BAMI-70051 format. One line per 2 residues: their letters; for each residue y, x, z of N, C-alpha, C. Coordinates in nm, 2 decimals, decimal comma. Layout:
% residues N
A> Y:X:Z:Y:X:Z:Y:X:Z; ...
% end
This chain:
% residues 290
MA> -0,12:0,08:0,00:0,00:0,00:0,00:0,12:0,09:0,00; 0,22:0,06:-0,09:0,34:0,14:-0,10:0,43:0,10:0,02
LP> 0,50:0,20:0,07:0,58:0,18:0,19:0,73:0,21:0,16; 0,82:0,15:0,23:0,96:0,19:0,21:0,98:0,34:0,26
RI> 1,09:0,40:0,22:1,11:0,54:0,26:1,26:0,57:0,27; 1,28:0,67:0,35:1,42:0,72:0,36:1,46:0,81:0,25
HA> 1,58:0,79:0,20:1,62:0,87:0,08:1,76:0,94:0,12; 1,77:1,07:0,11:1,90:1,13:0,14:2,00:1,10:0,03
TD> 2,12:1,07:0,08:2,23:1,04:-0,02:2,26:1,16:-0,11; 2,27:1,13:-0,23:2,29:1,24:-0,33:2,43:1,30:-0,31
DA> 2,44:1,43:-0,31:2,57:1,51:-0,30:2,66:1,47:-0,19; 2,60:1,42:-0,08:2,68:1,38:0,04:2,60:1,37:0,16
LG> 2,66:1,37:0,28:2,59:1,35:0,40:2,53:1,21:0,41; 2,43:1,20:0,49:2,38:1,06:0,52:2,25:1,03:0,44
FH> 2,20:0,91:0,46:2,07:0,87:0,41:2,07:0,71:0,40; 1,98:0,66:0,32:1,96:0,52:0,32:1,81:0,49:0,29
WR> 1,77:0,37:0,32:1,63:0,33:0,30:1,61:0,27:0,16; 1,49:0,29:0,10:1,46:0,24:-0,03:1,33:0,16:-0,02
TP> 1,32:0,05:-0,09:1,21:-0,04:-0,09:1,09:0,03:-0,17; 0,97:-0,03:-0,16:0,86:0,03:-0,23:0,88:0,04:-0,38
DD> 0,96:-0,05:-0,44:0,99:-0,04:-0,58:1,12:0,04:-0,60; 1,17:0,12:-0,50:1,27:0,22:-0,52:1,41:0,16:-0,53
RP> 1,44:0,05:-0,46:1,57:-0,01:-0,45:1,63:0,02:-0,32; 1,76:0,05:-0,31:1,82:0,07:-0,18:1,83:-0,06:-0,10
AP> 1,81:-0,05:0,03:1,81:-0,17:0,11:1,84:-0,14:0,25; 1,91:-0,23:0,33:1,93:-0,21:0,47:1,79:-0,21:0,54
LA> 1,78:-0,14:0,65:1,65:-0,14:0,72:1,60:-0,27:0,76; 1,69:-0,36:0,81:1,65:-0,49:0,85:1,59:-0,57:0,74
DL> 1,63:-0,56:0,62:1,57:-0,63:0,50:1,42:-0,59:0,48; 1,39:-0,47:0,52:1,25:-0,42:0,50:1,15:-0,49:0,59
FD> 1,20:-0,56:0,70:1,11:-0,62:0,79:1,04:-0,74:0,74; 1,08:-0,79:0,62:1,02:-0,90:0,56:0,90:-0,86:0,47
LP> 0,88:-0,73:0,45:0,77:-0,68:0,37:0,64:-0,70:0,44; 0,53:-0,72:0,36:0,40:-0,73:0,42:0,37:-0,60:0,50
GA> 0,31:-0,61:0,62:0,28:-0,49:0,69:0,39:-0,42:0,75; 0,51:-0,48:0,76:0,63:-0,41:0,81:0,60:-0,36:0,96
EP> 0,66:-0,25:0,99:0,64:-0,18:1,12:0,77:-0,15:1,18; 0,85:-0,25:1,23:0,98:-0,22:1,29:0,97:-0,12:1,41
HR> 0,86:-0,13:1,48:0,85:-0,04:1,60:0,84:0,11:1,56; 0,80:0,13:1,43:0,79:0,27:1,39:0,91:0,31:1,30
WL> 0,97:0,21:1,23:1,08:0,25:1,14:1,21:0,27:1,21; 1,23:0,19:1,32:1,35:0,21:1,39:1,36:0,35:1,45
PT> 1,26:0,40:1,52:1,26:0,54:1,57:1,28:0,64:1,45; 1,21:0,61:1,34:1,23:0,70:1,22:1,38:0,71:1,18
HA> 1,44:0,59:1,18:1,58:0,58:1,14:1,67:0,67:1,24; 1,64:0,65:1,37:1,72:0,72:1,47:1,70:0,88:1,45
EA> 1,58:0,92:1,42:1,55:1,06:1,41:1,62:1,11:1,28; 1,63:1,03:1,17:1,70:1,07:1,05:1,85:1,09:1,08
LD> 1,90:1,00:1,16:2,04:1,01:1,20:2,06:1,14:1,28; 1,97:1,17:1,37:1,98:1,29:1,45:1,98:1,41:1,36
DV> 1,91:1,41:1,25:1,91:1,52:1,15:2,05:1,53:1,09; 2,11:1,42:1,06:2,25:1,42:1,00:2,34:1,48:1,10
LV> 2,33:1,44:1,23:2,42:1,50:1,33:2,41:1,65:1,35; 2,28:1,70:1,33:2,26:1,84:1,34:2,34:1,91:1,22
EV> 2,33:1,85:1,10:2,40:1,90:0,99:2,55:1,90:1,01; 2,60:1,78:1,06:2,74:1,77:1,08:2,79:1,87:1,18
AG> 2,72:1,89:1,29:2,76:1,99:1,39:2,75:2,13:1,34; 2,65:2,16:1,25:2,64:2,29:1,19:2,76:2,32:1,10
RF> 2,80:2,22:1,02:2,91:2,24:0,93:3,05:2,24:0,99; 3,07:2,15:1,09:3,20:2,13:1,14:3,21:2,14:1,29
GE> 3,12:2,21:1,35:3,12:2,22:1,50:3,24:2,28:1,56; 3,29:2,38:1,50:3,41:2,45:1,55:3,53:2,36:1,54
VL> 3,54:2,28:1,43:3,65:2,19:1,41:3,64:2,07:1,51; 3,52:2,01:1,52:3,50:1,90:1,61:3,52:1,93:1,76
GG> 3,49:2,06:1,79:3,50:2,10:1,93:3,64:2,15:1,96; 3,73:2,15:1,87:3,87:2,19:1,89:3,89:2,34:1,88
GR> 3,80:2,41:1,83:3,82:2,56:1,82:3,92:2,60:1,71; 3,93:2,51:1,61:4,03:2,54:1,51:4,06:2,40:1,43
GA> 4,16:2,40:1,35:4,19:2,29:1,27:4,11:2,28:1,15; 4,11:2,17:1,08:4,04:2,16:0,95:4,10:2,24:0,85
RP> 4,02:2,31:0,77:4,08:2,39:0,66:4,09:2,31:0,53; 4,18:2,35:0,44:4,19:2,28:0,31:4,05:2,27:0,25
GE> 4,02:2,15:0,21:3,89:2,12:0,15:3,78:2,07:0,24; 3,81:2,07:0,38:3,72:2,02:0,47:3,74:1,87:0,51
HE> 3,85:1,82:0,47:3,89:1,68:0,51:3,79:1,58:0,44; 3,76:1,60:0,31:3,67:1,51:0,24:3,53:1,51:0,31
GL> 3,48:1,63:0,35:3,35:1,64:0,42:3,35:1,57:0,55; 3,46:1,58:0,63:3,47:1,52:0,76:3,48:1,36:0,74
AS> 3,54:1,32:0,64:3,55:1,17:0,61:3,41:1,12:0,57; 3,34:1,20:0,49:3,20:1,17:0,45:3,11:1,16:0,57
AY> 3,13:1,26:0,67:3,05:1,26:0,79:3,07:1,14:0,87; 3,19:1,10:0,90:3,20:0,99:1,00:3,16:0,86:0,93
RA> 3,18:0,85:0,80:3,13:0,72:0,73:2,98:0,72:0,72; 2,92:0,83:0,70:2,77:0,83:0,70:2,72:0,80:0,84
ID> 2,78:0,85:0,94:2,74:0,82:1,08:2,76:0,67:1,11; 2,87:0,61:1,07:2,90:0,47:1,09:2,80:0,38:1,02
RA> 2,77:0,41:0,90:2,67:0,33:0,82:2,53:0,34:0,89; 2,49:0,46:0,93:2,36:0,47:0,99:2,35:0,40:1,12
VA> 2,46:0,40:1,20:2,46:0,33:1,33:2,46:0,18:1,31; 2,54:0,13:1,21:2,54:-0,01:1,19:2,41:-0,06:1,13
DY> 2,34:0,02:1,05:2,21:-0,01:0,99:2,11:-0,02:1,11; 2,11:0,07:1,20:2,02:0,07:1,31:2,04:-0,05:1,40
AA> 2,17:-0,08:1,43:2,20:-0,19:1,52:2,15:-0,32:1,46; 2,18:-0,34:1,33:2,14:-0,46:1,26:1,99:-0,48:1,26
AQ> 1,92:-0,37:1,24:1,78:-0,37:1,23:1,72:-0,40:1,37; 1,78:-0,34:1,47:1,73:-0,37:1,61:1,74:-0,52:1,65
RA> 1,86:-0,57:1,61:1,88:-0,72:1,63:1,78:-0,80:1,56; 1,75:-0,77:1,43:1,66:-0,84:1,35:1,52:-0,83:1,41
AG> 1,48:-0,72:1,46:1,34:-0,69:1,51:1,32:-0,75:1,65; 1,43:-0,77:1,72:1,42:-0,82:1,86:1,35:-0,73:1,95
LP> 1,35:-0,60:1,92:1,29:-0,50:2,01:1,38:-0,46:2,12; 1,32:-0,42:2,23:1,41:-0,37:2,34:1,48:-0,24:2,31
AD> 1,59:-0,22:2,38:1,67:-0,10:2,36:1,58:0,03:2,38; 1,61:0,13:2,31:1,53:0,25:2,31:1,62:0,37:2,37
TR> 1,58:0,43:2,48:1,66:0,53:2,54:1,69:0,65:2,45; 1,59:0,69:2,37:1,61:0,81:2,28:1,71:0,77:2,18
AG> 1,70:0,65:2,12:1,80:0,61:2,02:1,94:0,60:2,08; 1,95:0,55:2,20:2,08:0,54:2,27:2,14:0,68:2,28
QI> 2,06:0,78:2,31:2,12:0,91:2,33:2,16:0,97:2,19; 2,09:0,94:2,09:2,12:0,99:1,95:2,25:0,92:1,91
IG> 2,26:0,79:1,93:2,38:0,71:1,88:2,50:0,75:1,97; 2,48:0,78:2,10:2,59:0,83:2,18:2,65:0,96:2,12
TA> 2,56:1,05:2,08:2,61:1,18:2,02:2,67:1,15:1,89; 2,62:1,05:1,81:2,68:1,01:1,69:2,82:0,96:1,71
AL> 2,84:0,88:1,81:2,97:0,82:1,84:3,07:0,94:1,88; 3,02:1,03:1,95:3,11:1,15:1,99:3,15:1,22:1,87
LG> 3,06:1,26:1,78:3,10:1,33:1,66:3,18:1,25:1,57; 3,15:1,12:1,55:3,23:1,04:1,46:3,37:1,02:1,50
IR> 3,39:1,00:1,63:3,52:0,98:1,69:3,60:1,11:1,67; 3,54:1,22:1,70:3,61:1,35:1,69:3,65:1,38:1,54
AR> 3,56:1,35:1,45:3,59:1,37:1,31:3,71:1,28:1,27; 3,72:1,16:1,31:3,83:1,07:1,28:3,96:1,12:1,35
WV> 3,94:1,17:1,47:4,06:1,23:1,54:4,12:1,35:1,46; 4,03:1,43:1,41:4,08:1,55:1,34:4,16:1,50:1,21
LG> 4,11:1,39:1,15:4,17:1,34:1,03:4,29:1,25:1,06; 4,32:1,22:1,19:4,43:1,13:1,22:4,40:0,99:1,19
LT> 4,27:0,95:1,21:4,23:0,81:1,17:4,18:0,73:1,29; 4,21:0,78:1,42:4,17:0,70:1,53:4,28:0,60:1,57
GP> 4,24:0,49:1,62:4,33:0,39:1,67:4,40:0,44:1,80; 4,50:0,38:1,84:4,57:0,43:1,97:4,49:0,40:2,09
AP> 4,49:0,50:2,18:4,42:0,47:2,31:4,51:0,38:2,39; 4,45:0,30:2,48:4,54:0,22:2,57:4,64:0,30:2,64
FD> 4,76:0,25:2,65:4,88:0,31:2,72:4,93:0,44:2,65; 4,89:0,46:2,53:4,94:0,58:2,46:5,10:0,57:2,46
GS> 5,16:0,68:2,49:5,31:0,69:2,48:5,38:0,63:2,60; 5,31:0,58:2,70:5,37:0,52:2,82:5,34:0,58:2,95
LD> 5,26:0,69:2,95:5,21:0,76:3,07:5,30:0,88:3,10; 5,30:0,92:3,23:5,37:1,04:3,27:5,28:1,16:3,24
TP> 5,34:1,28:3,24:5,27:1,40:3,21:5,23:1,47:3,34; 5,11:1,50:3,36:5,07:1,57:3,48:5,13:1,70:3,49
GV> 5,16:1,74:3,62:5,21:1,88:3,64:5,10:1,97:3,67; 5,13:2,09:3,71:5,03:2,20:3,74:4,99:2,18:3,89
GM> 4,85:2,19:3,91:4,80:2,19:4,04:4,73:2,05:4,07; 4,69:2,04:4,20:4,63:1,92:4,24:4,72:1,80:4,25
VG> 4,67:1,68:4,22:4,75:1,56:4,22:4,69:1,46:4,32; 4,77:1,41:4,41:4,72:1,31:4,50:4,76:1,17:4,45
GH> 4,67:1,08:4,46:4,70:0,94:4,42:4,57:0,86:4,42; 4,58:0,74:4,36:4,47:0,65:4,36:4,42:0,63:4,22
AG> 4,30:0,65:4,19:4,24:0,63:4,05:4,19:0,49:4,04; 4,21:0,44:3,92:4,16:0,30:3,89:4,16:0,28:3,75
LH> 4,08:0,18:3,71:4,07:0,14:3,57:4,17:0,03:3,54; 4,26:0,05:3,45:4,37:-0,04:3,43:4,36:-0,10:3,29
WA> 4,37:-0,23:3,28:4,37:-0,30:3,15:4,50:-0,30:3,09; 4,50:-0,29:2,95:4,63:-0,28:2,88:4,71:-0,41:2,89
ED> 4,63:-0,52:2,89:4,70:-0,65:2,89:4,60:-0,75:2,96; 4,64:-0,82:3,06:4,55:-0,92:3,12:4,52:-1,03:3,02
GA> 4,39:-1,06:3,02:4,34:-1,17:2,93:4,33:-1,13:2,79; 4,34:-1,00:2,76:4,32:-0,95:2,62:4,24:-0,83:2,62
PW> 4,11:-0,85:2,65:4,02:-0,73:2,66:4,01:-0,65:2,53; 4,04:-0,71:2,42:4,03:-0,63:2,29:4,14:-0,52:2,29
RG> 4,24:-0,53:2,37:4,34:-0,42:2,38:4,29:-0,30:2,47; 4,18:-0,32:2,54:4,12:-0,21:2,61:4,17:-0,18:2,75
AR> 4,11:-0,08:2,81:4,14:-0,03:2,94:4,12:0,12:2,95; 4,18:0,17:3,06:4,18:0,32:3,07:4,19:0,36:3,21
WL> 4,12:0,47:3,25:4,14:0,52:3,39:4,27:0,59:3,40; 4,34:0,56:3,51:4,47:0,62:3,54:4,47:0,66:3,69
VV> 4,55:0,76:3,72:4,58:0,79:3,86:4,73:0,76:3,88; 4,74:0,67:3,98:4,88:0,63:4,02:4,91:0,71:4,15
TD> 5,02:0,79:4,14:5,05:0,88:4,24:5,13:0,81:4,35; 5,15:0,87:4,46:5,22:0,81:4,57:5,37:0,78:4,54
DG> 5,42:0,86:4,44:5,56:0,84:4,40:5,57:0,75:4,28; 5,46:0,68:4,24:5,46:0,58:4,14:5,44:0,63:4,00
RR> 5,41:0,75:3,98:5,38:0,80:3,84:5,24:0,75:3,80; 5,23:0,73:3,67:5,10:0,69:3,62:5,05:0,80:3,53
LP> 4,94:0,87:3,57:4,89:0,98:3,50:4,75:0,95:3,43; 4,73:1,01:3,31:4,60:0,98:3,25:4,48:1,04:3,32
AT> 4,37:0,97:3,32:4,25:1,02:3,39:4,13:0,99:3,29; 4,02:1,05:3,32:3,89:1,02:3,25:3,78:1,00:3,34
LS> 3,67:0,93:3,29:3,55:0,91:3,37:3,49:1,05:3,41; 3,49:1,14:3,32:3,44:1,28:3,35:3,51:1,34:3,46
ML> 3,64:1,33:3,47:3,72:1,38:3,57:3,69:1,32:3,71; 3,67:1,19:3,71:3,63:1,12:3,83:3,50:1,16:3,88
LH> 3,40:1,17:3,79:3,26:1,20:3,83:3,24:1,34:3,87; 3,31:1,43:3,80:3,27:1,58:3,81:3,38:1,66:3,88
DS> 3,51:1,62:3,88:3,62:1,71:3,92:3,70:1,65:4,03; 3,67:1,53:4,09:3,75:1,47:4,18:3,68:1,45:4,31
SG> 3,75:1,44:4,42:3,69:1,41:4,55:3,73:1,27:4,60; 3,64:1,21:4,68:3,67:1,08:4,74:3,65:0,97:4,64
VA> 3,57:0,99:4,53:3,55:0,89:4,43:3,41:0,82:4,45; 3,41:0,69:4,45:3,28:0,62:4,46:3,22:0,62:4,32
KD> 3,14:0,71:4,29:3,09:0,74:4,16:3,01:0,62:4,10; 2,92:0,57:4,18:2,84:0,45:4,13:2,93:0,33:4,09
AA> 3,03:0,31:4,18:3,12:0,20:4,15:3,21:0,23:4,02; 3,25:0,35:4,01:3,32:0,39:3,89:3,24:0,37:3,76
LT> 3,11:0,41:3,77:3,02:0,39:3,65:3,00:0,24:3,62; 2,99:0,16:3,72:2,97:0,02:3,70:3,09:-0,05:3,64
EH> 3,21:-0,01:3,69:3,34:-0,07:3,64:3,36:-0,02:3,50; 3,33:0,10:3,46:3,35:0,15:3,33:3,25:0,08:3,23
RD> 3,12:0,07:3,28:3,02:0,00:3,20:3,06:-0,14:3,17; 3,10:-0,21:3,27:3,14:-0,35:3,25:3,26:-0,37:3,16
AL> 3,36:-0,27:3,17:3,47:-0,28:3,08:3,44:-0,25:2,94; 3,35:-0,15:2,91:3,31:-0,12:2,78:3,23:-0,24:2,72
AA> 3,15:-0,31:2,80:3,08:-0,43:2,75:3,18:-0,54:2,71; 3,28:-0,56:2,80:3,38:-0,67:2,77:3,46:-0,64:2,64
VT> 3,50:-0,51:2,63:3,58:-0,48:2,51:3,49:-0,49:2,38; 3,37:-0,44:2,39:3,27:-0,45:2,28:3,26:-0,59:2,23
EA> 3,24:-0,68:2,32:3,22:-0,82:2,29:3,35:-0,88:2,23; 3,46:-0,84:2,29:3,59:-0,90:2,24:3,63:-0,85:2,10
VV> 3,60:-0,73:2,06:3,65:-0,68:1,93:3,57:-0,74:1,82; 3,45:-0,79:1,84:3,37:-0,85:1,74:3,36:-1,00:1,75
DP> 3,43:-1,06:1,84:3,43:-1,21:1,87:3,50:-1,28:1,75; 3,43:-1,36:1,68:3,50:-1,43:1,56:3,61:-1,52:1,61
AG> 3,61:-1,56:1,74:3,72:-1,65:1,79:3,83:-1,57:1,86; 3,82:-1,43:1,85:3,92:-1,35:1,91:4,04:-1,33:1,83
PP> 4,11:-1,21:1,84:4,24:-1,19:1,78:4,22:-1,18:1,62; 4,33:-1,19:1,55:4,32:-1,20:1,40:4,28:-1,06:1,34
MT> 4,15:-1,03:1,34:4,11:-0,90:1,30:4,09:-0,89:1,15; 4,11:-1,00:1,08:4,08:-0,99:0,93:4,20:-0,94:0,85
TF> 4,31:-0,91:0,92:4,43:-0,86:0,84:4,44:-0,71:0,86; 4,54:-0,66:0,79:4,57:-0,52:0,80:4,68:-0,49:0,90
GE> 4,70:-0,59:0,99:4,81:-0,57:1,09:4,77:-0,49:1,21; 4,83:-0,51:1,32:4,82:-0,43:1,44:4,68:-0,45:1,51
AP> 4,62:-0,57:1,51:4,51:-0,60:1,59:4,38:-0,51:1,56; 4,34:-0,49:1,43:4,22:-0,41:1,41:4,24:-0,27:1,46
MV> 4,36:-0,21:1,44:4,38:-0,07:1,48:4,38:-0,06:1,63; 4,44:-0,15:1,70:4,44:-0,15:1,85:4,30:-0,17:1,90
AS> 4,23:-0,27:1,85:4,09:-0,30:1,89:4,00:-0,18:1,87; 4,02:-0,11:1,75:3,94:0,01:1,72:3,97:0,12:1,83
GA> 4,10:0,14:1,86:4,13:0,24:1,96:4,08:0,20:2,10; 4,07:0,07:2,13:4,03:0,03:2,26:3,88:0,05:2,28
VD> 3,80:0,02:2,18:3,65:0,04:2,20:3,62:0,19:2,19; 3,69:0,26:2,10:3,66:0,40:2,08:3,69:0,48:2,21
WL> 3,80:0,44:2,28:3,84:0,52:2,39:3,74:0,51:2,51; 3,70:0,38:2,54:3,60:0,36:2,65:3,47:0,42:2,61
LF> 3,43:0,41:2,48:3,30:0,47:2,44:3,30:0,62:2,45; 3,41:0,68:2,40:3,42:0,82:2,40:3,42:0,88:2,54
DW> 3,50:0,81:2,63:3,51:0,85:2,77:3,37:0,84:2,83; 3,29:0,74:2,80:3,16:0,72:2,86:3,07:0,84:2,81
VM> 3,06:0,86:2,68:2,96:0,96:2,63:3,01:1,10:2,67; 3,14:1,13:2,68:3,18:1,26:2,73:3,14:1,28:2,87
AH> 3,14:1,18:2,95:3,10:1,19:3,09:2,95:1,21:3,10; 2,87:1,18:3,00:2,73:1,18:3,00:2,67:1,29:2,91
RE> 2,75:1,39:2,88:2,69:1,50:2,80:2,60:1,58:2,88; 2,50:1,64:2,81:2,41:1,74:2,88:2,49:1,86:2,93
RT> 2,47:1,89:3,06:2,53:2,00:3,13:2,44:2,12:3,13; 2,48:2,23:3,07:2,40:2,35:3,06:2,48:2,47:3,12
ES> 2,41:2,58:3,14:2,47:2,70:3,19:2,59:2,75:3,11; 2,58:2,72:2,98:2,69:2,77:2,89:2,80:2,66:2,87
GD> 2,78:2,55:2,94:2,88:2,44:2,93:2,82:2,31:2,88; 2,90:2,21:2,87:2,85:2,08:2,82:2,83:2,09:2,67
SG> 2,71:2,03:2,63:2,68:2,02:2,49:2,72:1,89:2,43; 2,69:1,87:2,31:2,72:1,74:2,24:2,61:1,64:2,26
AV> 2,50:1,68:2,32:2,39:1,59:2,35:2,42:1,49:2,46; 2,40:1,36:2,44:2,43:1,26:2,54:2,30:1,23:2,62
VI> 2,32:1,23:2,75:2,20:1,20:2,84:2,21:1,06:2,90; 2,10:0,99:2,89:2,09:0,86:2,96:1,98:0,87:3,06
PT> 2,02:0,86:3,19:1,92:0,87:3,30:1,80:0,78:3,28; 1,69:0,83:3,33:1,56:0,75:3,32:1,58:0,61:3,38
GR> 1,54:0,52:3,30:1,54:0,38:3,35:1,67:0,30:3,31; 1,77:0,37:3,26:1,90:0,31:3,23:1,89:0,25:3,08
VR> 1,80:0,16:3,06:1,79:0,10:2,93:1,92:0,03:2,89; 1,98:-0,03:2,99:2,10:-0,11:2,97:2,21:-0,02:2,91
DA> 2,21:0,11:2,96:2,31:0,20:2,90:2,29:0,23:2,75; 2,16:0,24:2,72:2,13:0,27:2,58:2,17:0,15:2,49
RL> 2,14:0,03:2,54:2,18:-0,09:2,47:2,33:-0,10:2,45; 2,41:-0,06:2,56:2,55:-0,07:2,55:2,61:0,03:2,46
IV> 2,56:0,15:2,45:2,61:0,25:2,36:2,59:0,21:2,22; 2,47:0,16:2,18:2,44:0,11:2,05:2,53:0,00:2,01
AA> 2,55:-0,10:2,10:2,64:-0,21:2,07:2,79:-0,17:2,05; 2,83:-0,08:2,14:2,97:-0,03:2,13:3,00:0,05:2,00
AD> 2,90:0,14:1,97:2,92:0,22:1,84:2,91:0,13:1,72; 2,83:0,03:1,72:2,82:-0,07:1,61:2,95:-0,15:1,60
AS> 3,01:-0,19:1,72:3,13:-0,27:1,72:3,25:-0,18:1,66; 3,25:-0,05:1,70:3,35:0,04:1,65:3,35:0,04:1,50
AR> 3,23:0,06:1,44:3,22:0,07:1,30:3,27:-0,07:1,23; 3,23:-0,18:1,29:3,25:-0,31:1,23:3,40:-0,34:1,24
VR> 3,47:-0,31:1,35:3,61:-0,35:1,35:3,69:-0,26:1,25; 3,65:-0,13:1,23:3,72:-0,04:1,14:3,68:-0,08:1,00
AR> 3,57:-0,14:0,97:3,53:-0,18:0,83:3,63:-0,28:0,78; 3,72:-0,34:0,87:3,82:-0,44:0,82:3,94:-0,37:0,76
FD> 3,95:-0,24:0,79:4,07:-0,17:0,73:4,04:-0,04:0,66; 3,91:0,01:0,67:3,87:0,13:0,61:3,79:0,10:0,49
PG> 3,84:0,12:0,37:3,77:0,09:0,25:3,63:0,16:0,24; 3,62:0,28:0,30:3,49:0,35:0,29:3,38:0,29:0,38
LL> 3,41:0,18:0,46:3,31:0,12:0,54:3,28:-0,02:0,50; 3,33:-0,07:0,39:3,30:-0,20:0,34:3,15:-0,23:0,33
AL> 3,11:-0,35:0,35:2,97:-0,39:0,33:2,87:-0,32:0,42; 2,91:-0,31:0,55:2,81:-0,25:0,64:2,70:-0,35:0,66
PR> 2,58:-0,30:0,69:2,46:-0,38:0,71:2,49:-0,49:0,82; 2,45:-0,61:0,81:2,47:-0,71:0,90:2,35:-0,74:0,99
% end
């Protein structure tokens, strides 16, 4: 019996599935084939995405890590990279929904790393949406800062505008903070509570940015860019706080603690939502798998 297969995209990063009669197709569409094996094809898709991430890191690691800026001629490759990542993530998420299979921790880790690299690639290209409170925060000074850290929403009743960790000092200044800083570099932080609050906020923003009854996301106005920045900020902050910690420093690999299947599901959903909201204004992401 002929089986579908993964096919590398010609002359570009990424891959897609092809039917037994050699037609390109979203992974979810292949589940209607006789003898379909979603439980095997979904992990195969995730591992193929992991191979793409290895290639992206190998080609652009210094740029994505902030070691240098993009050189002339690298912008097209970075754009190809984040779009290939977005399509693979959306394809996986749509197929997982269609199969009705439980979240997979390994896939969650791979897609977490995919989100990290994709967001960094778009940041280098100047294509990220605004982070909540951009342009309205105070600049931290040198040395230790005393104050109260909390997760602040950009606008009450509008979760699609996002939330962000801030430190409010005793003299009323509002300073930017991150989940990584709270978990690894701060004292007096209730770490489990911070994780729960961030997790719940990311879930709320993810749901809001893809809600058909939500803000007017179908136009090229403010809403899609703001929503994109909102979900990307919380997702990026989450995966940065969960990178593998090694003797040589934090790597790009994202770690999901044993048993945290909910976290894997959340990462996949948020990365998928990020791609979908940007598909409304990025011509390179039109016709993502549903």
